[in-house]
Each structure stands twice: as structure tokens, then as C-alpha cells.
N, C-alpha and C positions, 0 to 999 in steps of 0.2 A: 619404161616403164609399163608394168599391164595395166591395163583399164578395163573397168567395168563397165562398157558404153553405153549402155541401153537404160541403166540407171541412171549414168552422172545426165545423160541427156534430157533423161524426163525429167533431174533434176532442174534444170539447167532450162528449160524449158518454165518450169515452174516459178522460178524464182525472177523469171527477163520477162516473159511473155506478156503479165497481166499490167506492168509499169512502164514498158517500153514496148509494145507491141511487134517483138522481136520474134523471129521463127530460131529453133535449135540451131540452125547453120550462123544465126549473125553473132558470135560469141563477140562481147565489146573485144575492140583495142585500149591496150594498154600503157599507158604513158606514162613514166614515174621521173622527175627534175629533181635533181637534187642538188641543192646548194652546197659550198664547201666551208665553213666558218660563220654561214650568217644566221645572227644572234637574231633570237626570239621576239627582240623590240625594232629592229631593224626596218621591215617592210611597213606602210604607212597604215593597211591593213590591221596591223599588230600595234599601232599606238606611234611609228618611227614619224618626227617629222622634220627630219632635216636631209636628207636624202628621199627623192621621190622615187616611185616604184608604181606609176601606173598599170603597167601589165599584170605584176603579182597581185595588187590589188583589185583590177578588172577579171581575176579567176573568183577572189573571195565574193565579188559581188554577184559571179554567174555561176556558184557552186556554193560549196558549206566550209565554214573556217573552224579547224579544231583550235579549242585554247589549251587543250588539256592532252597533247602529242608528244609520246616520247622517243629518242633514236633508241639506237642498240645498245649505244655507249659514247662517253663523253671525248670521246677520240677519233678519229678516219678510221682507221682498219674495222676494230670489232663494231663498228655503227654500221659498216659495208655488209660484214658478215651477220651480223643479225637481219639485217633485212634481205640478205640474200637464201638462208639458208632457214629461217623462221627456228633456231634455237636461241636462246637468253646468250648473255656475256657467261654466264656460268658453264655452259653446254659449249659452246661455239669453240671452234679449231684456232680461231684468231680472238685472245682475250684482251692485246693493247697492241701498243705499235711497234713492239721490237718480236721478233728481228726485222729490221726492214728490207730484207733482200730475201729471195728463194719464191718458195711458196707457204701457203697456208693452206688452203685446200685440195683436196685427191681425189683420185678416181670414186674412191668410196663416198666420196657428200652426196649431197643432193640438194641441187640448187631450183630458185622458186624456176629459172630459166629453163632448166633440163626438163623439169615437170609441162612447163605450157607447150616446148617446142616439141615435145610426146603426143600434144593431142593437136599438133597443125599449126600452133604458133610461127612464126619468123621472128627468133627475135635479134634485136640489135642496140649495140651498148657504145653511147662515149665517151671519153675522159677520164675520170677515175678510178683506176679497179680496184688495186693494192691487197687482192686477193692471192696472187700468184703470178711471177715474172714470166718472162718468155722461154719456151725451153721446159716448162714445169707441167707437172698436171692441174696447180691449180691454174693458169691463165683463162683467161675469161670463154676464150673460143674452145677449150677442153671442159667446158661448166656451161654449158648449154644454148650460149651465142653464136648465131649462125655468122655473125659482126662486131668487132672492136675495135677502135679508131682511138687512140689518145694515149695514156699511160699506164702500166699494166705496173709500176714499182710508184709507192708513194712518195718516194723522195725526188724522181726524176719529176714530180708532177709540180716540185718545186719552183720548176724554169719556163715560163711561158714565153721564152723566145729558147726552144730546146735545135738539140742539132738532129733528132727526128722524134716522130712518134710512131708509136708501135700501130699497125695497121694488118687486123687479122693473124697470122701468123707471119708475116711481115715485118719489115719498117719503112713509113715513108721518111726517107731522107731529109734533112734538109740542113744541108751541108754550110757551116759558115755563120748559120742563123743568128751565134750567138753575138756574132760581130755584126753584123747588114740588121740586125733586125727586121725582116722583111717578112715575117709568119710568125702572125702573132698568135699563139695554141687557141687559145678561146674562140677566133675565129675560124679557126681550121674545124675545131669540134660542130660548130654551129652549123657549117654548109654541111659536114657528113649526115649532120643530125638530120637535115633538114632532105636530103639525098634518099636516106632512110625511110622516112615517113612517105615519100611520094612515092619510091620503089613499092612499097609492101600493101600500096593504099586496095588492093586487091585483094588483102587476105587477111586475115588475125594475126595481129602484131603485139609484140612487146618491148616497148624502146624504153631505154633506161639511158638518160642524162645524167651522167655523174659530172656535173662541171668542176672546175677547179674554182671558179672565183666565190667571195671571194679572199680566200684564202692566202696567207703572206706567200711572197716568191722569197726564193732564196737572196741574203744579203749581198753575194756577189753577183748577185743579177738587175740587185737594185739596192741603192744604198735606205734606201726607207722600209725595204722590205715590202713594198705594194710594187709590181712592174705591170704599168697601163701603157697605154699608147699613146693615149692624151687625157690630160685632166678634164678634159670636156665634160661636161657644163658645168662642170664646178671650181673650172678655173681664175673666176673674178673672184674667188669668194676669200673674206679676209682671214683664210683659213692656212695652218702648218701645208707644208706640199706631203704631208705622210695623209692627212684626213684627205683632202684632194684627191689623191690617187684611191683612197680607200673609199672612199661616193664615187668614182669613176667606175672603181670595178665594179659597185653593185647595181649601176647605172647601168652598164652592158653586159650585165645580169639579166635585168630586167628587161631589158629591149631583147633578149633574144628569147625571152620566156613568150617572147610577146610576138617576135615572129615565126615559134614554134603554135602556141595558138591559130595565128591567120592561118598558116596554112592546115593545121586540119580542118577548120574552117572551109575553107578555099577549095578544100579535096570535097566538101559536104562529110567529113567523117563525124563530126561532132556529136552526133546522136547517137553514135556507136563507139564512144572514145571514152573510157575513164580516162583523164588526165589529172593527177597530184603533183601538187610542190611541195618538198620541203626542204630542211638540211641536215646537215650529217652529225649535228651535236651545237651546242651555244656559240655565242660569241669570243672574240680573243678576247684577255683581258689588254691589250696593251693599245687596243681602239680605241680613241680617243671620247673621253667622256661625254663632248656634243653629241653623240650620236647615241647615246644611251642603247647599247646595244641589244642589252639585255631585258629591257625594259625592267618591270618588277619585280626581277627575278634575281635571287642569288647568288652569284659565284660565277665563273666562266666556264669556257671549255677545257676540261680536263678533273672538273671538280667534280661531284655526284650528288650534289646539289644540282636544285632546279636549275640554275643558269649553265650546267653542262651539259644536261642532259634533256628538258625542254623544249621541244621545237617549232618554229612555225611549222602548219599542215592544212591544207588548203587541198579539197577537191573538186573538180568541175565532170558533171558528165548531164549534159541538157538535155531536157524530157524526164530524165530518172532521177537525178540529184535535186532537189530543189534551191532555187537559185536564194543568193544574200541571209543563207541562214549560216547561225552562229551553235557549235555546238561543245557543249562541255563532256560530254562522252569520253572518257579515256581512254587512247588506244595508241599502239605502238608499231616500232616498226618490226617486231617480234609478229605480229600481226597481219603483216601483208603476204606474205605466202600462203596463208592459209584463206586468205579471201580474194586474191589472182588465181589460184588454182581452182575454188569454187565459182567461180564469176567465166570460169573459162572450161566448166564441167569435169575438171581432172580430176581423180581420188587423191587425196589428201593426205600425205603421208601422217601415222598411225602418233610417232612421237615427237612432233613440232610443239615449243612450246608456248606459241602466240594461238588465239582464237581467230574465225571468222568477222571480222567487224563489217561487214557488208549493211546490216541494218544501221547502223551508225553511218557510212556513208550516205544512205538512203533517209535519212533525215529522224530516222526514227529511236525508239526506246532499244535498248540491249534485252534480250528477255531475261538474263541474269548479271550479276555482278562479273568486271573482267577479272580473272586469274590474276595471280600478284604478278608485278614487275618484277624483276630484278637487273641489275647491273653491277659491277665491279673495276676496279681501276689500279693500276700502279704492280702491276706481277712485276717480280724483277726488279723492282728498285727499291731493294733494301727493305724500310719501314713506312714505304706509304702506302701500300696496301690499305683498299677499304672496299666497304660492300654498300649499297643500298638496294631497298627495296620499299614498293608501297604496294598495299593491301588497301580498299577501298579509297580511305579520304586521310587514311596515314601513311606517313612519310618515313622512314628509318634508314638513318647512316653510321656505320658500323666503322671504325679505320683503326687499324694497329696503333696509330699515332698517341689517339690516345684511351688508350689501354683497350680497345675493342669495346665501349661502353657506347651503347645506342641513343643515337639524338633523336627524337623523335617528334615530328611533325604535321599539325593537322591541317593540311595543304588547301579544306574546304575555310578555313576560317583567316590563315597566313599562306600567301601564296609565296612569300619575301621568307619564308625558313628563318622570322624574327624570332619567334619563342620555342625553347625548347621543352618540350611537354613531358619527358618521359618519365618524370618523379608521378604527376597525375594520374599515370595510367600502366600503373604494370605490368596485367594482363596482356597489353596492344603488344610491348617493348618484347613479352614473352613470346609470344607469336610470331613478330617479325624475328625474333632472333632465331627462334627453332628453323624458319622456312630459310632462312639464313646459311643454317647449317646444313641443310640437305641442299641448297639450291648448286653446287658448285660441284662437278664431277672434277677429281683430281684431273691434272694435265702436265708431264713433264717438259714443256716447255715454261712454264707457267708458276714454278715453286715459289708459292711464296715466302718472302723475306729474302731470296737472293736479290745479288746482282748481276743485272744481265750485261754481259762483256762481249758479248758473239758478233756483232753487227757493224759490220763495215757500212761505211757513211754513202750514200748514191754520189756518186761524181759527175759534172755534166761531162767529161769528154770520155764518159764509159761507151 
């Protein structure tokens, strides 16, 4: 990608030098840690009271915690696609979790990793990719990543004791692991994450830690659907076994967030590293009510209510981001591409749906209101298709199931979406309806109203 280097280096200097004492050569490292199905209400810093999350809470104390941050979608694949492409769910090539195989991204698609790599960043990732299987254009190492270790196929990621893990363009064979359970994949992912950060410490790097925890596992791996080596430190709690396993998964996730923080600090990289922690969508509806996984939000993963798409989001950058700040600024995954590329001094593609939210990261007000946000879900599932949009304080939800009638919620007054105020604000409803009508570019893979039947389920023996 061609870059107007002089202009963008000057822009970068203007952004960073007054705040950070940095020269144009010291572009910040960017670390984005993504949990899988961690609910808005799970971490302690978001009100969780049952599962201890000291390291995630530490990030909030040392950085800025956003209370109105949104994923790219209510399920895994579209959320990740929005994050990587800077296009909202009506424009991305992956708008649902189907099909579960082959590829989504193609050579013509541009990812944030590709742009960062073009301006000298070393790009590495671990965990759940979901945007292109091995041997396809969409695999991570064909989309800007110098290194990827973990799962390319999203169904493969449901196995925490797999027979292999994707390792750049090859495989790390773990033959017999489904029986011996010698290698818990999360531990291997963290080991590779720490190695990548250590090996990249002498140059600008982008690290994407797409962890699988605490997403449920395949039932044929664990009868409770949560596969974990031990239920420590919750073994002695008077809970059912499934609850202990879920809490232990969150504990392991938090533990390794802490290990990444500690390594960044140990290598004296903290003052030049933007570290973000978030989750790909809301918590799952089967999580025991004792955890209150989505806190005050209505709905769960797969829903277009706030419980499906509003997520925990914390950013730390010592000496640049104010410590202990809570922000109500609306931000979203779609904004990460333009924000990261601006930080790196790269040219921001003109067709992105997101905006740079760097001022919000720095604890400052945005110069103008956020652009409208858009989500949809339920393509290829018959009559389950729905759309959601947020414009300012207003949230609209429209679905085929309710006859395309728009529900309207005032999120400033009603975070739980308990009162549909559409009848009182017809002009707002019409504005949201018009936005929804224009937000979707038709895609042959996602013909609304059809039932998709072409997706073979990944098998652990594959």
C-alpha cells in the first residue's frame, strides 16, 4: 500500500510528541487481547462480584475503561471481521457464523494487519482467527500477519485439547492429545504470545491475542461444555461443576492477561505500548445466573440487544492514557482500524465505516458525535434476520420476526432496553429505518430469508 510518508510522519509527530515525548521513530506497539464470550458483567471492574479478575481490573486502574464500547457483531466471525477490516456488519464479507469452512477474506480485502505491516510493524497473532482456513486466501498469514498460532477454523477452536494447532503455514501436531490431554491449547497460545512479544521488542509490533476462553467447548470433549484442566481456584465452592469450570476459564484468561502485562513492563515497553482488552460479543445465555454475565444489559450472545454487542473494553498506555478514568464515549470495533493506522502513521483507507477514536483513548472528548453504528444477524436462518443501529443515544432494533417494526430505546436513560419508546419518537424511528435501509450491501452468501444448509461441521479427526 502506497504511503505519503512525509505527511503522515509529521501527523504522527504532532499526535504523539506533546503527549508522549516520542520521536517519529518510536511508533507505539499495539496489543489487542480479545476474550471469547466474556460478558460485560463478568470482570470485577464492570461489576462482577463472583469471579476474581485482578489483572483485568489492574488494566482498568492503570488505563481507561469504556462503558459504551461495542463489538462488530453478536457472534464470533462477524465481530472479528469488523475488527480486522474496519467495515461494519452490512459491508463485511463475513456477516454471520456461516459458512463454517473454507474462507471469508480474499486477497482483495484489506486488513489492519496488512496496513501496519506495510509501514514496518511486525504483526503476530494467536488463538481463534475464523476468517480463512488453511490453504485459502483468508488465512491469517495471507492477510498481513507474519505469524499466527492457534485455530484458523472457528469450529476447530471448540476443542481445547486438539490433535493439532495451526502454526503459521504449517501445523503443530499434537497427535493423541484428545486422549492424553497433555496440551491445553490456551497454555500453548500464551507461551507463543509471550515469545512473540519478547522477540519483537526491538521494533514496532502489532499483537492480536484472540483467546478462546471462556467460550464453551465441544460437548464431545467435555460433557458440561467447558473444558478446563482444573477447577482451581473454585474447586471448593458449593456450585455445580459447570459453574466451577466457567469460573476457572475466566481465571485462566485473567491470569494470562497478567502475564502479558508483566512481560511488557519487564521489557520496559509499557510507555510505548497501547494495550487493549475486550471481548468478541456478549456472554452466553447458558452461563449460570450467579455470574450475572451481562450485568445490567438485556440479552446474550446472538442477540442484537445490548447484551449481545456491548462489551468490556479497557485501554492502557502509561504516560499517555490517563489512569483510572472511566469513559462513556461510544466506540466500537469498527473504529480500531482507523485508530491503529493513524497511530502508526499509515494512510487510512477512505472506505472504512469506523473513525479514529484516539481522542477518546486519551481521555478527551471527541470533536464531533460518533457516526451511526450498525449490526445485523440471522442471515441464512429463515425468518430470524434482524438489524440494529445506534445514532447518538438512540438504539433501534428491527427484525423479520416482528414484521420489521422498529423498537426504539433511549440508552442514556435505559441501558437495559426495558422501555420501547418508538411511538413517542416517530422522526427518530424514520431516521434509523432510512439508515438501516442503506447500510447493507447485498452479498450472495447472505441472502436474507433463506436457510443456509451448505456448512459441514468441523470434526476433531479432520
